[in-house]
C-alpha positions as CSV (number, residue, x, y, z in Angstrom):
1,M,102.4,86.7,101.0
2,I,102.8,90.5,102.3
3,D,101.4,93.3,99.6
4,K,103.8,95.5,98.0
5,N,101.7,98.6,98.8
6,V,101.5,98.2,102.7
7,G,104.5,100.4,102.6
8,D,102.7,103.4,101.4
9,L,100.1,102.7,104.3
10,I,99.3,105.2,106.7
11,T,96.6,105.9,109.2
12,V,94.5,108.9,109.4
13,S,92.2,110.1,112.0
14,R,89.1,109.9,111.3
15,H,89.1,113.6,112.8
16,D,91.8,114.7,110.7
17,L,90.1,112.9,107.3
18,E,87.7,115.2,107.6
19,E,90.0,118.4,108.0
20,L,91.6,117.5,105.4
21,I,88.7,117.2,103.4
22,R,86.9,120.7,104.6
23,Q,89.8,122.5,103.8
24,R,90.1,120.9,100.4
25,V,87.0,121.3,99.1
26,A,87.1,125.3,100.5
27,E,90.3,125.4,98.7
28,A,88.6,124.1,95.1
29,I,85.2,126.1,95.9
30,R,87.1,129.3,96.1
31,Q,89.2,128.0,93.1
32,P,89.0,130.7,90.0
33,T,86.4,130.0,87.7
34,G,86.7,133.3,84.8
35,F,84.2,135.0,87.0
36,T,84.5,137.9,89.7
37,A,82.2,139.6,91.5
38,N,82.5,142.4,88.6
39,T,82.0,140.5,85.8
40,L,79.2,137.8,87.7
41,F,76.8,138.9,84.6
42,T,79.4,140.2,81.8
43,G,78.1,138.7,78.0
44,I,74.1,138.4,79.8
45,A,73.0,141.7,81.2
46,V,70.2,143.6,80.0
47,D,71.0,147.0,78.1
48,T,70.0,149.4,76.9
49,N,70.4,148.6,73.1
50,D,67.8,145.3,74.3
51,I,64.8,148.0,75.6
52,A,65.5,150.7,72.9
53,T,65.8,148.3,70.8
54,I,61.9,146.6,71.7
55,N,61.0,150.8,71.9
56,K,62.0,151.7,68.3
57,R,59.9,148.9,67.3
58,H,56.6,150.5,68.5
59,G,57.1,153.5,67.9
60,M,57.6,154.7,72.2
61,P,58.5,157.8,72.3
62,K,62.1,158.7,73.6
63,D,63.6,159.8,77.1
64,R,64.7,163.7,77.9
65,F,68.5,162.9,76.7
66,G,66.8,161.6,72.9
67,V,67.0,158.2,73.6
68,P,64.7,155.0,73.2
69,G,66.5,153.3,75.7
70,S,64.4,153.4,79.2
71,V,60.9,150.8,79.9
72,Y,58.4,153.4,79.2
73,S,55.9,154.5,81.8
74,R,52.8,155.9,81.6
75,H,53.7,159.5,83.7
76,Q,56.8,160.0,81.3
77,Y,54.9,163.3,80.1
78,D,52.6,165.2,81.3
79,D,49.4,166.2,79.0
80,G,51.6,169.6,78.2
81,N,53.6,167.3,76.9
82,I,56.6,167.8,79.8
83,I,58.8,165.1,80.9
84,R,57.6,164.1,84.7
85,N,60.4,161.4,85.1
86,D,61.7,158.4,82.7
87,G,60.8,154.8,83.3
88,F,63.3,152.3,84.3
89,S,66.6,152.6,83.2
90,A,68.9,149.3,81.5
91,K,71.1,149.7,84.5
92,E,68.1,149.7,87.1
93,L,66.2,146.8,85.9
94,H,70.0,145.2,85.3
95,D,70.1,145.9,89.3
96,K,66.5,144.5,89.9
97,L,67.5,141.2,87.9
98,R,70.1,140.8,89.3
99,F,69.2,141.3,93.1
100,L,66.2,138.1,91.8
101,A,69.1,136.2,90.9
102,L,71.3,136.6,93.3
103,A,68.4,135.8,94.8
104,V,67.5,132.2,93.5
105,V,71.1,131.3,95.5
106,G,70.2,132.9,98.2
107,E,73.1,135.8,98.9
108,T,73.0,139.6,97.8
109,K,75.9,140.4,96.7
110,N,77.9,139.1,93.5
111,G,81.3,138.8,95.5
112,L,78.8,136.4,97.8
113,V,78.6,133.2,95.0
114,T,80.6,130.5,95.3
115,R,81.7,128.2,92.1
116,A,79.5,126.0,92.0
117,D,76.5,128.3,92.3
118,I,77.5,130.9,89.7
119,A,76.4,128.7,86.7
120,T,72.9,128.7,89.0
121,V,72.9,132.3,89.0
122,R,73.6,133.4,85.0
123,E,71.3,130.9,84.1
124,A,68.6,132.6,86.7
125,Y,69.7,136.7,85.0
126,S,69.0,135.2,81.8
127,K,65.8,133.7,82.3
128,F,64.5,136.6,84.5
129,R,66.0,138.7,81.5
130,D,64.6,137.2,78.4
131,E,61.1,137.0,80.0
132,F,60.9,141.0,81.4
133,L,62.1,141.7,77.6
134,A,59.3,139.4,76.1
135,L,56.4,141.2,79.1
136,Y,57.7,144.3,78.0
137,D,57.7,144.1,74.2
138,D,53.9,142.4,74.3
139,R,53.4,145.7,76.7
140,A,55.0,147.6,73.9
141,A,52.6,146.1,71.7
142,K,49.8,147.1,73.2
143,L,50.2,150.6,74.1
144,A,51.3,151.4,70.0
145,Q,47.4,149.6,69.2
146,E,45.9,151.8,72.0
147,W,47.9,154.8,69.8
148,K,46.3,154.5,66.9
């Protein structure tokens, strides 16, 4: 008895099959994910409010623009209360955290992150951000105690 599906049977060489699989995998990796290089960290990026909240809670001085949104540096003011420099801004901090998160998957640019690695990069960034903010909060609390 002959199988009814024999008419649908095709023969493909191993090389052709491997090439077809490689092409399909490459296409799947390039499929839209809802994230682009510019939006990879949208919704999770550290921002001025994250730092300002900690600074306000512990009475940290404002930066030269009157905003408490930069990471406090002991070198922020000299003895005459003249500004020498500001600490890291949220943007500078974001770039450092971004580079760390990208390094987890061996990349240096947002646009090089493959679809398969997006979740890993975003999770790493969130963990680095949360850990930094917790460490900075602890430091600000210790400084506030020093000033009393």
